N, C-alpha and C positions, 0 to 999 in steps of 0.2 A: 458325860462320864458318869455314869450311875450306876453303883454297885449295887446287886442283888444279895442281901445278907444270907451267910450259910451257918448255923450253928457248929460249935465245936471246932472251929479253923481258926488260924491266925489269918489276918490280912495279908494281901499282897498287892501290889499296885501298878504301871502305866504301859501305845503307838503314839500315844501315852497310853500304859495299861495302869489301872487304877485297883489299888487293892485295899480292903479296909481290915484294921486289925482290932484288938480288943478296944471297946468303946459302949457308948450309949446305942441301943438300937432303937428302932420304932417302938414306941409305946412308952418310952423312956426306962426301960429295962435294961440292966448291965449285960452285956452278950460278946460273944468272941465270933466274929464274923471273917469271912474271906472273899474279897472283892477285887476284881481287877478291872480297868479299864484300858482301852487303847488309845492314842490319839495319834493321827499320822500328820507330819506337819511337813509342808514342803521347802521349809529353810533348814540351817544347821543349827546344832544345839544352842552354839556359841553366838548366833545371831540375836542383835536386839531387841528384834521382832518377836523372835522366839522365847525370850526370856520374858518380854511384856506379856505376851498372851499366856504364858504358864502362870506367872505371878497374878495375873487378874483371875484366872481359872482357880488357882488354889486359894485365893484370899475369898473367892464367893463361896467355896466349900467351907472352907473354915468359919463362915459366918453362919453357915447352916448347921455348924456342928461336927463337921468332919475335916480332921486336922491331920497333916501329911506326918506320919511319924507316930502318931497316938492312937488314931482308932481307923488310919487310911493308908496305904501304900501306893505310890504311882511308878509304874514302869512306861517310861517314853521311847518312842523310836520316831527318828527325825529324817528327813529328806527323801523320804518314800514317795518321790514322785511319778514314777512310773508304776505300769502294771504289775509287772513281775516282782518289782521291790515291795509294793505293797502286799501280794500274795505271800512272799516269803514271810514279811513281817506279822501278817495276822495268824500265818501258820503258828509261827512261834510263840505269839501270845496265847494263843488259844490253847497251845500245849500246857499253859500256867493255870488252867479251868478258870478265866477270868468271869466276873460278875457282871461288868460292861465294859464295852469298847466306845471310846470317842473318837469320831474319824473328821480329821478336817481337811480333807482332798477329795477329789470326786473317785480317784483311784483308790483310795483308803475304803471309801464306802461300797464301791463296789466290790472289793475283795471280800472285806467284811460279811455283805449280804450274801455271798457267793458261799461262805465258808459256814456260815451258822444262822439257824434260824430259831435257835434259841437264848442265846446271849443277848441281851438287849444292846442296842447300838443306838448312840446320839449322833448326830454329825451337825456341823456347823458351815456355812456358806458355800452351799451347793445349790446351783441354780436348777429350776426345772425339776425337782425330785419325781413328780408324778410323770412326766413325758420320760424320765430315764427309768423309770420302772421301780424305783427303792420305794414308794410307798403308793397306796391305793388312791388316797385322796389327802389333801391337806387336813381337812377337819378330822377323818377318820384313817390313820396312816395304815393301821392293820399291822398284824405278825409281831415283830421285835425292833422294829425301826420308827426312828421320830427325829426331829432336829429342826433347824433352822434354815431359811432358804438365802440364795444369793439375791441379785438383781435380776430385774425380768428384762427380757428384750424390749419392752418399750421405752427403757431408760434412753435407747440410742437417738430418739431426738433432742434430748436434754443435752447428750454429749456434743452433739453436732451443733447446738447452738452456743454452747459455751466456747467450743474451740473457735468458731467463727467469730465470737465477740471479741475474743483476745486476741487473734490473729485474723481478721479480716481480710488477707490476702490469699487466705487458702480458698482453692476452687476445687479440689480433690482430695478424697479422704481415703485412705488404705487402713483395714482392719487387717490386724498380724494373728494370725492363730495356728496351734498345733492341729493338723487332720486328727491325731490319736486322742485330742482331749474329749472327743465325741461330738453328738449332734447338736449338743445346746450352742456352742461357738456359732454355728450356722445361721440358728434362729436369731442371734444378736446381729449377723451381719444383713440377713433378710430385712430385719427392722431398720438397719442403717440405708440400705437400699430403697424402702419407701419413704423414709424421712427426707433423705437428701435432696430430692428435687425442688421441694419447696423452699430449699435453703440455698438453690442454685448450686449444689456439690455434685461432684461426680464422685463413684465410689468404684473401689478395687479392693480385691480379698488377696493377702499375700500368705501363703503356708510356711512354716519353718519346722525343721525337724531337730537343730541343733543349733548352740551359741554361733556356730559360725555363719548358720543361715540367717540368724538375727541380725550378725554384724552386716551382712552382705545386703539384706534388705535393707537396714537403716541408711547404709551408705548410699545405695541406689536411690531411695526416696530423697535424701538429702540432695543428690543432684537433680532434682524435679522441683524446680520452682513452681510455688503455689501449693504444696501437698503437704497434708498432715497427716498423723495416724492416730488409731483408736487401739487401746489396748484393753480388751475385754477379759471378764473374769475367765481364767484359763490355768489350770494347776502347772502345765509345764512352764507357762511364762512366769508364773510367781516364782518359781525356782530361781530365774534369772533377773529378778527386779531390780537389781543394784545395775546390773550391766547395760540392762533396756534403758533405764531412766538415763545413764551416764551416756551412751550410744546416741539418743534421741538429741540430747544437749550438744553433743561433740559435731554432729553432723547437720546442727540447725534444724531439725525437724519439729515443727510445732506439733505436740503430743497431748492427748487427755486419757487417762488411765482409771480404771475402775475401782481402785483402792487407793487409800492414803499413803500407805508405804512406799509407792513408787515417788511420791511427791516430794516426800521427805528424804528419799535418797537422792533427789535431785531433778525429778520430771517436772514440766510445767504446770498442769493441773491434774487433778483429780476429783472425782464424784461418785460415790458410792457408800454402801452401807458400813455403818462403824462394827468392824470385825470384833474387835475388844469387847464391845456390848455383847455380841452373839455368847463370848466365853462367859461372862458374867450371866446371862440367861442360862447357858447349857448347864451351870454349875447347879442350878434351879432344880433343873429336869432330872440331873443325877440325884438329887437329892431325893426328888419324889419318888424315882424309881428305886432307890435303896430302901426306901421306905414303904414300898409295897405296890406302888402303881406300877400298870403295864403300860410299855412305849407305845404300843399300838392303840392305847387309849389317850395319849398326849396329842392334840392336834401339831401339826408341823407349822411352826411360826413365821411370818415375813418379816423382813427388817422394818424396824420401828425407829431406828436413828442412821440417819445419812450424814456424810461429810463431804463438804466441798472446800478443796485445800487448793492452796495460789502460792508458787514459788517465785518469789520475784528474782530471785538471783537467777533461776532459769530464764525467765522473761528477758532480765537484760542479758543473759548469753546472746540470746534469740533474736535481739533487737527488736523487741516487743514492748507496748507500753500497756498496762493494764488498766483499764477504765475504771473510775473511783466507783461507778456502779457494781462492778465484780468484787471489789475490794470490800465494801460494806455487805455485800452477800455472803462472802464466804465465811467459811466456820473457823478457818484458821489460815494465817497468813505468814509465809516461812520468808523472812528476810535476810 
């Protein structure tokens, strides 16, 4: 979320949009600037996860000299998980003449990129941004967009190994996805197909389009002995993270997830990037853009911090015993 200062205006702010108000501009001079940033979040504003990311981001900005209500205003838009909602939100935000947009979902990034080639865009947790056409390359993004990537499909082997270690009876793994989420999720499934034979595992792909589909899929998998699931990075699935974690436990389905928040919500295992860390790093990029750097000159950064989380309560509910070797290796164990 990086604003670009404009003299003679009051600041405004957050899908999230951010706006800067009177304060110190680059070079230490007093200036009145106007900046807005948009941030799309796939959870509701009252969700603890949303509050956590928002706090981390705003604290990061504050440390860099951008304080909400003092020299920065932020406008947030929440729960924009679909393309239509994201398009409507970005149209609304652009009508506020923002200085920067922060996008935290695939739909948000795509809508923002299609709507503007001038307002800086910073994204977080987006898989394969080059493949999806958001940037020209990681080192030289070009144009008005940069940010922080998500997991690469090669993580599939790690997911399979961890799931097999905690649930050795698993002989078949299903990857669940929404086809509308884009081609990247298919890349994860292909990587799983490639890695599965060496682990003695068969694979299957299950597509879902709404919560009813998710419920039906979990019920069906739960009735198939020896079947586990992988929940990859997927904006649509992230919107239902609490329900998915609960359903996996209810139907006795061993599952591994891409993000910590699934495991905190009751899922069995998660291995993936520390999304909170990406919001901290995004604050740095926002600051740099506010101070005059061009987003196209800032390299897209890959994850540097990963989290392996185990939920022992979920393991007990599934009748699984977590090996001590996994407990030692885990970054967090929920009891």
